[in-house]
N, C-alpha and C positions, 0 to 999 in steps of 0.2 A: 472412499472417499467417491464424494455428492458431486457431480457435475452439472446440479440446479443451483443456485443460490441459493441462503443459508441467512437470516435474520442474525446482524451478531449486534450486541450494544456496543457502545463507546459512554463515554463521559468527555463534551468540548464545552470552558472557560464552568461548568462545575453544571450545568446539563443536561441531561440523557439526551440516546440520538438512538439511532440501530440505522445501521445503515447490509442495505444483502450485498451478498461476499460470494464467491464461488467457495469454496476448498482451498483453492490452490492458490487462490489471490491472495484470500484470507493466510495460508500456512508462511507463504510468501512477504506477506507485509508484516506478521507477527516480527519471521528469522530478522528480516532489517531492522526495526526497533532493536529486538538484543544486539547487532552488530553493530551501530549505533549508540547502543547503548541508553537509548530515552525508551519511555514509555508507551504506550499503542495509538493510547490515551495523547500525549504531547505532539505523537508524531502526526496524528491524523488532525491534531489543529493546525498542525502547519499547513493540513493540505489542504485541509478544508480554510485557512486565511487566504492561501495563492490561487484556489482555483477558481476565483470568479465566480460566478455566476450563471456561464454559460453549459455547463458540466456539473449535472450533480455526484453529488457526496466518496458516493458505491464508483464512480468511472473513474474519478481524476482520483481515488484509490490504486484502480489498475492502471491506472498510465501513468501512476508514478514507478506505480511497479511495475512497470515493464518499462519505464525509463532508470529507474537505478539497478537492473540484472541484463542492462544491454552495456550501458557504461562500465561493470564489473567484468561481460567478456570482453567488451574491447581493451580495459585497462588486462586484461591477464596477460602476458607472454602464450606466444601461439596464437591465439585468439583470430585471427585469418587464417590464410588459403596456406595449404602444402607446399 
């Protein structure tokens, strides 16, 4: 698994684009798309639409993955302290 960003191809609204993401973020992003039963390109387009202009798409995907996993952990039983 690479800690360096790797270019990945996506299609957003019929246009090819690429994002540079580290393997752990890419794998988590793909897993989230599967959990949501959503195509990865559709999920990327939703994130792209919601991100505004302050962040690049790769950063927006990383933040989405982080927030999704944080929310998932917070909702699981015994996710707090012992």
